[in-house]
PARO-466610 format. One record per residue (C-alpha): residue in one letter; x, y, z. Coordinates in steps of 0.1 Angstrom, whole numbers, plus 2048, in hexadecimal, padded with zeros to 3 digits. Layout:
> A|X|Y|Z .
...
END
This chain:
> X|0D5|C21|E5F .
> X|0DB|C36|E40 .
> X|0EA|C53|E57 .
> X|101|C3A|E67 .
> X|10E|C2C|E46 .
> X|111|C50|E3A .
> X|126|C59|E5A .
> X|13E|C3B|E56 .
> X|140|C46|E32 .
> X|14A|C6A|E39 .
> X|165|C5C|E54 .
> X|175|C45|E3B .
> X|174|C61|E20 .
> X|181|C7B|E39 .
> X|19F|C60|E43 .
> X|1A5|C58|E1D .
> X|1AA|C7E|E1A .
> X|1C1|C81|E36 .
> X|1D8|C63|E2B .
> X|1DA|C73|E07 .
> X|1E3|C94|E17 .
> X|1FC|C82|E2C .
> X|209|C6F|E0D .
> X|20F|C91|DFC .
> X|220|C9F|E1B .
> X|23C|C81|E19 .
> X|23D|C85|DF5 .
> X|243|CAA|DF8 .
> X|25F|CA6|E13 .
> X|271|C8C|DFD .
> X|26F|CA6|DE1 .
> X|27C|CBF|DF4 .
> X|298|CA9|DFF .
> X|2A3|CA1|DDF .
> X|2A3|CC4|DD2 .
> X|2B9|CCA|DF0 .
> X|2D1|CB3|DEA .
> X|2D0|CC1|DC5 .
> X|2D9|CE0|DD3 .
> X|2F5|CD5|DE6 .
> X|314|CED|DEF .
> X|32D|CEE|DD4 .
> X|348|CE7|DED .
> X|337|CC9|DF5 .
> X|331|CB9|DD2 .
> X|358|CC2|DCC .
> X|364|CB2|DEA .
> X|34D|C91|DE5 .
> X|35D|C90|DC0 .
> X|380|C97|DC8 .
> X|385|C87|DEB .
> X|39B|C6C|DE1 .
> X|3B1|C7E|DCF .
> X|3B2|C97|DEB .
> X|3BB|C79|E01 .
> X|3DB|C76|DF1 .
> X|3E8|C99|DF8 .
> X|3D8|C99|E1A .
> X|3EE|C7D|E22 .
> X|40E|C89|E12 .
> X|410|CA5|E2B .
> X|416|C8A|E46 .
> X|433|C7B|E34 .
> X|44C|C97|E3D .
> X|445|C91|E62 .
> X|446|C6E|E62 .
> X|466|C69|E4D .
> X|479|C7C|E63 .
> X|46C|C79|E85 .
> X|484|C5F|E8F .
> X|4A0|C62|E74 .
> X|4BA|C62|E8F .
> X|4B2|C3E|E9C .
> X|4B9|C2E|E7A .
> X|4DB|C3E|E7D .
> X|4E1|C42|EA3 .
> X|504|C3B|EA4 .
> X|50F|C53|E87 .
> X|4F9|C6B|E91 .
> X|50B|C6C|EB4 .
> X|52C|C6C|EA5 .
> X|523|C8B|E8A .
> X|514|C9F|EA6 .
> X|52F|C98|EBD .
> X|516|C8E|EDA .
> X|515|C70|EF4 .
> X|4F8|C58|EFF .
> X|4EB|C71|F18 .
> X|4E7|C8E|EFD .
> X|4D9|C74|EE3 .
> X|4BD|C6A|EFD .
> X|4B8|C90|EFF .
> X|4B0|C96|EDC .
> X|49A|C7A|EDE .
> X|487|C85|EFD .
> X|486|CAC|EF9 .
> X|474|CB0|ED8 .
> X|457|C9E|EDE .
> X|44D|CB0|EFE .
> X|43A|CCC|EF1 .
> X|423|CB3|EE1 .
> X|416|CA8|F03 .
> X|405|CC8|F05 .
> X|401|CD7|EE4 .
> X|3E3|CBE|ED8 .
> X|3CE|CCD|EF2 .
> X|3D0|CF0|EE3 .
> X|3CF|CE3|EC0 .
> X|3AD|CE7|EBC .
> X|3AD|D0C|EC8 .
> X|3C9|D15|EB0 .
> X|3B6|D03|E93 .
> X|395|D17|E9D .
> X|3A7|D36|EA2 .
> X|3BE|D37|E80 .
> X|3A6|D22|E69 .
> X|3AF|CFF|E5E .
> X|3C1|D0A|E3E .
> X|3DA|D22|E4C .
> X|3E2|D0B|E6D .
> X|3E9|CEF|E53 .
> X|401|D07|E43 .
> X|411|D12|E65 .
> X|415|CEF|E72 .
> X|421|CE1|E50 .
> X|43E|D02|E4F .
> X|449|CF5|E70 .
> X|457|CD4|E61 .
> X|46F|CE1|E49 .
> X|47B|D00|E5E .
> X|482|CE3|E7C .
> X|497|CD2|E68 .
> X|4A7|CED|E57 .
> X|4B4|CF6|E77 .
> X|4BC|CD0|E7B .
> X|4D4|CD6|E5C .
> X|4E5|CF5|E65 .
> X|4EA|CE4|E8B .
> X|500|CCB|E77 .
> X|514|CE5|E69 .
> X|51A|CFA|E8A .
> X|51A|CDB|E9B .
> X|502|CE7|EB6 .
> X|4F0|CCD|EC7 .
> X|4D9|CE7|ED7 .
> X|4CD|CF0|EB3 .
> X|4C8|CCF|EAB .
> X|4AF|CCC|EC5 .
> X|49C|CED|EBE .
> X|49B|CE1|E9C .
> X|48D|CBF|EA2 .
> X|474|CCE|EBD .
> X|466|CE7|EA2 .
> X|465|CC8|E8B .
> X|452|CB3|EA0 .
> X|438|CCA|EAE .
> X|430|CD2|E8A .
> X|42E|CAD|E85 .
> X|413|CA7|E9E .
> X|3FE|CC5|E97 .
> X|3FD|CBE|E74 .
> X|3EA|C9A|E7B .
> X|3D1|CAA|E91 .
> X|3CA|CC4|E74 .
> X|3C8|CA7|E5C .
> X|3B1|C99|E6F .
> X|399|CB3|E71 .
> X|39C|CBB|E4C .
> X|393|C95|E45 .
> X|373|C9A|E57 .
> X|36A|CB4|E3F .
> X|373|CA3|E20 .
> X|365|C7F|E2A .
> X|346|C72|E37 .
> X|33D|C57|E51 .
> X|33C|C39|E37 .
> X|362|C45|E2C .
> X|374|C57|E48 .
> X|381|C34|E55 .
> X|390|C2A|E36 .
> X|39F|C4D|E33 .
> X|3B1|C4F|E59 .
> X|3BE|C28|E4F .
> X|3CE|C36|E2F .
> X|3E1|C50|E43 .
> X|3EB|C37|E5B .
> X|3F9|C22|E40 .
> X|40B|C3F|E32 .
> X|41B|C49|E54 .
> X|429|C27|E59 .
> X|434|C24|E35 .
> X|446|C45|E39 .
> X|458|C3A|E58 .
> X|463|C1A|E4D .
> X|471|C29|E2C .
> X|484|C42|E42 .
> X|496|C24|E52 .
> X|4A3|C18|E2E .
> X|4AA|C37|E1F .
> X|4BC|C4B|E3B .
> X|4D5|C33|E41 .
> X|4DC|C2F|E1C .
> X|4E2|C53|E1A .
> X|4F9|C57|E38 .
> X|512|C3A|E27 .
> X|50E|C50|E07 .
> X|529|C68|E16 .
> X|52C|C5B|E39 .
> X|51D|C7B|E4A .
> X|4FE|C89|E56 .
> X|4FC|CA4|E3C .
> X|4EC|C90|E20 .
> X|4D1|C81|E32 .
> X|4C9|CA2|E43 .
> X|4C7|CB4|E22 .
> X|4B0|C99|E14 .
> X|49A|C98|E31 .
> X|497|CBF|E34 .
> X|48D|CC0|E0B .
> X|473|CA1|E15 .
> X|463|CBA|E2D .
> X|468|CD8|E17 .
> X|45A|CC7|DF7 .
> X|43B|CB7|E09 .
> X|434|CD8|E1B .
END
């Protein structure tokens, strides 16, 4: 009987020691996890601290594209008159520039991986003022073909910069704040387009030609580049 009681006591002691050992392992894992959090990558700490300030600048790179994408629609008749084109040519001006964007997004990921995110954003953003510079030149030389070429350049940059911006937001924001970052970008895009609809006609009316609107549009793309 005493041997049986001793056996039961030994089993309970062994189980108790096992539980203590398990608790110690759990505590050690938690401590290791906390220490790991304390040793976060300095870049991650920086991003967490300044992500909302970064969001402002990340959204500004979208303004140039959406402020200028549909500028011609707000002054259609004046645009056609200034460029000496008819309705069919205007239709081509609206139709042709977006065509490359049906294909390029497929390769956007490869471009980002090959060139790197920062350099890709630089290149994509640069396409926008370059494209609008061609549009401005086309006004002076009265070349409809140059205008289409410039607008195509601009829209390629505008489309690709959106993809690049989405990629960089993923790096700066976690699952709890990423949706907020995306919806803020959507608001900025809509706001930019709406402001264009107000400002571009006023710029045209200021001197009754296309020169001032194109100059301002180019400067917007350039300074937000």
